N, C-alpha and C positions, 0 to 999 in steps of 0.2 A: 660729440664723441665721448664726453665725460659721462653722459647719460647712457650711452651704449655700453661703456665699460662697467658702469654700476649695475646694469641689468644682465651682464654676461653670465653671472653665476646661476641664473634661472635656467633649469634644465628639466627635461622629462625623464628623470632617472630616479631610482630608489636609493640603493646603497652604492656609492661610487666603486667600492671594492668588488661589487658583484655585477656591475653594469654590463660587462661582456657576456656573462652567463644569461642575464635577463634579455639582452638583445638577441642572442642566439636562440633562446627559448621562444621568443616571438617569431623568429624566422621559421623554426621547426613547426610551431603551431599553425602557421599559415602555408606551409609547404609540405604536403604529405609525401612527396617523392624524395624528401631528404631525411637523413637520419644522422645521429652522432655516434661516435665510437664510445661505448659504455665507460671504459676506463679513462678516456681522454675526451671530455665533453666539448672541448673547443675544436675538435676535428670533425668537420662536416663532410659527409659523402652522399652521393646519390644512391638511392635504393634500386634504381633501374639498372638492368644489366647493360653495361656499356660495350659497344662493339669497338674493337681496335685497342689502341694503346691508351691507358689512363693518363690524363693530365692532372697535375696537382700544382696548386699555387698557394700563396698565403703571405702572411706578414702581420704586422701590428693591426689591431682593430682600430676603428675610427675612420676608415676610408670607404665604408659601405656605399654602394653595393659591392665594391671590391673587398674581398674576392669571393665571399660566400654567395653573392647574388648570381655568379656565373657557374655555379655547380648545377649542371643540367646537361641533358643530352646535347651533343654538338659543341660543347665547350669544355668545362672542367669536370673531372670525376670527383674531385675532392678539394677542400680548402682547409688550411690550417691557420687558426686564428690566435694570434698572440694577445697579450694585454694591450691596453690603449697605447698605440705607437711603439709597441715593444715586440721584438721578434718572438715567434713561437719557439718552443724548446726542441732540442734534438729528439727527445722521446716522443713528442707529439707528432713531429714530421715523420719519424720512423713508423709510428703506429698507423698513420694514414697510408704510407706506402705499403705496409704489410696487409692492410685491410683491402687494398685495391689490386694487389698482385698475388701471384702464387708461384709455386715451383713450375707449374705447367705454363703459366703466362707471367714470366718474370719481369717484363719490360714496363717502364713508365717514364714519363718526362716531368721534371720539376721546373716550372717557370718561376724565376726568382727576380725580384726587383733589386737593383744594385745598391744595397745598404750593407754595411759591414756585418751587422748582427745577422741579417737574413742570409747573406752569402755563407757565412761561417756555419750557421746552424743547419741550413739545408745541405751544404756540402758534406758535413760530417755525418748527417743522417743518411745521405746517399752512400757514403763509404761503408757505413755499418750494414746497410741493407745489402750491398753488393758483396762484402767480404764475409759477413756472418750469416746471411740468409739466402745467398745465392741469387740475388736479384740483379736485374740489368737496369739500373737507374741512371738516366741521363739528366743533365742540367743545362738550361739556357738562362743566362743572366741578361736582363734587359736594362739598358742604360740609355734613356732617350732624352734626358733633361738638358736643354741647351743653356741653362743658367750656370753650369759649371764648366769653366775653361778646360780644354783638353789637357793642357800642360800643368794643371793644378794638382799636385800631389799624386799619390799612387791609388787612391780610392776610386777615382774615375767618376763619370757622370752618374746621377741618381736615376733610378727607375721610377717613372711616373705613369700618367694616364695612357700613354701609348701602349703600355703592357697589355691593355685589354684587346688591342688588335692582335697581339700574339695569341692570347687565349682563343680568340674567335677563329683565326686562320688555322692554327695548329689543331684546334678542336675539330674543325671541319675535315681535315685530312684524317685524323684519328677515326672520326665517325664514318668515313668512307671505307675504313678497314686498312688504312695505311700502316705499314710496319714502323717500328721505332725510328729507324733511320730516316724514313720519309717524313715522319712527324717532326723530328729534330731539324731536318733540313728546312721545312716550312717555317718553323719557329725562328731559325737563324736568318732566313731570308727576310722575314718581316721585321725582326728587331734591328737589322742593319739598314732598314729604310725608314726609320722613325725619327721624328724631331718633335719635341714638346717644350712648352714654356708656359708658366703660370704667372698671373698677376693677382694682387689682392689689395683690397681696401682696408682690411683689418687683419689682425693676427688670429690665432685659433685658441679656443679654450678647451682644455682636457677636462672631462667630467671629474668633479670634485676638487679641481684646482682653481686658484684665483685667475681672474681674467688677465691677459697680458696687458702691458702698457698700451694705451690707446694710440693708434697711428694718427699723426697730425691730419687735421681736416683737409688740408690742401695737398696731401701726398698720397701716392700709392706705391706699393712694392712691386718692382719689375723682377720677376724670377723667383718669387718666394716659393720655398719648398712645401711639400704636402704635410710636413710636420711643423710648419711655422718657421723653418730655417730662413735666415735672412736672404734676400734676393740679390741680384746683381747690383741694384741701386734703388734709392728712393727717388721717385720722379714726381714732378709737379702734376697735380690732378688735372685731367683733361676730360673731354667727352669720350664716348665709346670709340669713335673713329681714331682719336689721338692715341688712346690706350692700345687699341688693336695695332696701330701702326708701329708703336714702340715694341710690342710683343713680336709681331711678324717680321719686322726689320731684323731683330736679333736672331730669330729662327732661320731666316734666309741667309744671313751672314755666317751663321754657325756651320750649316751644311750637314750632310748625313754620310754615314760610313758604309756605303753599299758593299764594299769588298771585305769589311770586317778587319781591316788592318790600319785603321785611323787615317786613311787617305780620303779626306773629306771632300764631298762633292756638293756644291751649292745648288739650291733650287733655282731654276731659271725658266724663262719663257718656253713654252712648249711642253713642259713637264706635266704629267698627269698625277693627281693626288687624290686621296681620300682625306677628309678633314674631320676632326672630332673637336667640337666645342663643348667643354666639360665644366660642369658646375662643381666648384670646390667646396660646396656645402651651403653657403648662405646667400647665394645669388638667386633671384627669382627667375622663373621660366620666361617671363616677359623680357627681362634683361638678357637672358641667354640668346634669345632670337635677335635682339638688337646687335649683340656681339657677332652672332653667326652671319648676319647680313654684312656687317662691316668686314669680317674675315673673308667672306666670299668675294666681296667687291675689291678688297686689297689684292687678292691673287688674280682675279680677273684682269685688273689693271696691269699686273705684271705679265700677263699672257700665260699664266699657269692655268691648266684645265682642271677644275674641281669636278671630279666624277661622282663623289658622294660627300654629303655633309651630315655628320651625326651630331645631334644636339641633345644634351641631357646630363644627368648625373651618373657618371661612369666610375669615377674614382674621386672621392671627396676627402675632406679634412675637417670632420665635425662641423663646426659652425663658421668656418672661414668664409668671409664674404669676398669670393674671388672666382676667377674662371681660368681655365687653361686651354690652350690650343695645341692639338697634336696633328702632325702631318704624316701620312703614310704614302711614300712615293711609289707609284705604280709602274713607272717606266719599264717597258720591255716585258712585263709580266702582268699587264693590266687585266687581261681576260681571266687568267688563273686566279689572281688575288680577288678580283670582284666576285668570282664564283665562290671563293671561300667565304667572303663577307656575306654573301646572300644565302649561303647554305643554311638549312633549317636548324633551329635550336629551340629548346623549351625554356631557355633562361628568361626570367621575368625582368632582369636588369638590362639585358642587351636590347637596344632599340634599333630596329632596322631603318635603313635609309634608302631612298630611291636612287637609282643610277641616273645621272643627268646625261641626256643625249644631245643637248645643245638646242633642241627644239622646244620653244615655249608654247604653253597652252594659250590659244587665242584669248584675248581679254575682251569680253563683250562690251559694247558701247551702248549705254542706255541714255536716251534723251528724255529728261524730265521737264523739258520746256525752257531750260535756261534760267538765268537769274531774273527774277521778277515775273517770268512766264508771260502769259497773256490772260491773267486773271480778270482784268477789266477789258472785256471784249466790246468796248464801245468808246466813243470819243468823249473823254471826260473834259469838262470845262475847267480851265485853270482858275484858281481862286485868286482874286486880285490881292496883291501884296503879300501873298502867303509864302512864296518860295524862299525869299531871303530869311524871314523869321524861322521857317521850318528848318532850313539848313543850319542856322546858328543854334537852334534848339537841339537838333540831333547831334551836331558836333560837340556841343557842351555835354550832352549825356554820355557819349562814348568816351570822351576824355576823362570824365569823372569816374566812370565805371572802370576804365583801365587803371586809373590811379589808385583805386581802392582794392585792387586784386589781393594785396597782402592781408588787409583786414578781413576780407571775405573768406580767404583761405584759413586764417587763424581761427575765426569763429566756427567755420565748418569742420575743422579738425576736432573741435570739441563736441559739436552737436550733430555732425553728419559724417560724410565720407571724405571730406577735405578737398572736394573738387569744385566748390562753388566759385572761388576766385578765378581759376583758369577757365571755367566754363563761361563765365560772364565776359572775361577778357577776350575769349575766342569770338564771341558774338560781336563785341565792340570792334575788334580788329577787322572782322568781315565787313561790318558797316562802313568803316573807314576805307577799306579797299574798294568797295562798291562806289562810294562817293568819289574817290579819286578817279575811278574809271567812268564816271558819269552815268552810273546805273541806278541812281536813286532819283525818282521823279518828284522833286520838291514842289513844283508848281501845281501838281495834281494830287490832292490828298488821298483819294482812294488808291491810286496806283502806287503812291509812296508807301502806304500801309502794306500793300502786296509785296513791294520790294523789301521792306523790313521783315516781313514774314519769311521771305525766301532767305534772307541773311541769317535769321535765327534758326530756321529749319536745316540749313545746309552746313552750319558751323558749330552750333553749341552742343547738341546732344543732351542726354540726361533728361530729367523731369523738367528742369527750368527751360531747356531749349524748346520742348514741345509746347509748354504752357505759353511761352512768349510767342511762338508761331500761332497758336490758337488765338491769342489776344489780337495780334495784328491782322490775321485773316478775318476775324469777326469785325474788326474796325473797318476793313476794306469793304466787306459785305454790307455793313450798315451805312457807310458813306455812299455806296452805290445806290442803295435803296432810297436814301435821303435825296439824292440827285434825280430820282425818278427816271433812271435810265439815261441820264445826260440832259434832262430837260432844264435843270437849273444848277447853279454853282453852289458849292458848300459854303456855309457861313459859320460863325462861332457856335450857334446853336447846334449845327450838325456835328461839329467837332466834339462838343460836350457829349452829345448823344452817343456818338461812336465810342468814345472812351468808356462811358458807362456800360455800353453793350459788350465791349471787349472784356471788361472786368467781370461782368456777369457770366460770360461764356467760360472764362477761366474758372470761376467758382463752380459752375455746373460740371465742367469737365473733370476737375480735380477732386471735387466732392468736399473741399475744405472751406469752411466759413470763418468768420471772425472768431478768434479764440482757439484756433487750431495750431497755432505757432508755425505759420507758413507765410509765403509772400502775400497771401490774401489779407493778412492782418495789416498790411500797409496799403494794398490796392483798394480794398473795399471802403475804408474810411475816406480815401482820396476820391473815390467815385461818388460817395455820398455828398461830399462838399462840391464836387464838380457839377452835380445836378442843379445846384442853385445858381440861377443866372445872377451875375454880378460878382460871384466869388472868383477871385483871380488866382493866378498860379501860386502866389505866396501862400494862400489859404490851403490850397490842395497839397502843397509840399508839407506844410505844417501838420496836416492830418496824417499824411503818410509817415512822417518822422515820429509822431507820437505813437502811432500804431506799431511801428517797428521797435521803438524803445520798450513798448509794453510787452513784447514777447520775452523780455528778460525774465519776467516773473510768471511766465505762463507754462503750464504743463502741455506737452505735445499731444495732439490727437491725430496727427497725420505726418507724413514724411518720415525720413530716417530717424529724426529725433524721437519719434513715437516708440522706438525700440529701447530708448535709454531711460535710466532712472532720473527722476526730477532733480535730485541732488547733483547729478552730473552736469546738467545743462543750465541749472539756475544761475542767473546773473549774466549769461551769454545771450545776445540777441540772435534771433533767427536770421541767418545770412541772406536768405532769399528776400525777406522783408526789407533788410538793409539795402539790398541791391536795388529794389524798387525805389526806396528813399533816395539813393544816390542818383538814379536815373532822373527822377523828377527834379532834384536839386540841380543836376547838370543842365536840364532843360531851362530851368529858371535862370541859371547863371548865363546860359547862352543868349536868352532873350533880353537879359539886362545889358 
């Protein structure tokens, strides 16, 4: 975390004092349907003629795509952008209102997140528009954050990501031509059915400002606000399921204010909801879907019916590494609200979600022949005394490979993509699983090689996985040929020949020879020693180890290391070649 804190000042910005202008310039450059108000460049409106009542929202910048990303037909007509985490001014809000209304069409709705600065500025701007300019400006304040106790102070709950549901639904009513009273009623209905809560693994860095104090490595913040405000509590780090449970437990316990008079109703079995899993800025899409699955499973276990699950970046907080979950309770109005959510919009930031009917798409079942398959379609003769030694050798190899996961990962993070350790361990664990299930034919060398090929191919993935499968398949094929279709048993000469043939096949398939900085720098020397009758396993291991160590001073000609400068990888061994060394050392250890 100290490293994260030290790097947090690295940002894709120019001048921090102009970063909002630069960001909005990029938005306008990529969005020809949007424009700014000349005298107020932080006020973004759509150039398309909007049917119905204009919707305007806004607040501090740094939460993109909120709110400018929703300025589009079917959602917002305009967004007012303040400075970083700072409310826009009364003048900016008023200018946006006047740009989108007229004396002939005086009505509009301001959707405001519940923060003191936002509420005051938007309220005063509305009053000016109404009293000085004859407009009919309404306000709906959204307060959906379950991190703030109802009884705490007079400020009330914060407005967070659930606000986007208000934009979408009220925008749909406006796009249908609904009058201001209908649009306001839709916005009020939605805001009273919202519950949201965020969690974060880090704080947030404002452009040009120093990074916040790093959060402890074993903690996460439950209920952290979208400006980095402290959450409900600091919790001990858990897996995604545990974090989601903490988050959703609090949401369920908090309840929602369907009547608008603080008479809270708790979510319960049988309720229908739309879920939004929102990236707070620094989470990966990969992680979002892990969280989304855990959220859906949580509510499924409760008996709550999830009708839609939106996953993406809807309202962020610069680089905060966190997620939030919002619930929109549909009870009694499901058809109407789902219709609003599905209504068309040209917003690039809104992400549609399919409605769940409860019917699952059938999962096709493909039979690839099972583990080991029937590659050896003949009765192989067992090799006398082979089974016991083979089992010990393979068990030694998989134990050693699993034990070296950390080293392989460390080296691969420098010279590759960081997955070598876990890839090798997956293969090792699969072999152990098959051994335990009696699915490795130790007494029959060719079938054993087929079994190991199946283990590699079905578990490892990546380049290493396919090369190991190629190796074992070729060994199986060569051993079958050596046995003349079952006419004789395998002996030591046959095993040596098969090993050499497997290595050659890997070399031909991958195209890398000695000196390429790949696993072949250990495999090929080992095969050369193996060719010589009388050379034992110790000599073979020694050749592989020397080859692997030699990769430290070798420029890469193949693999991911080929993309890197020599100075970056010099002194670090190729992890694939080290994996080969460890496998052979494990075999030697098992045999001893």
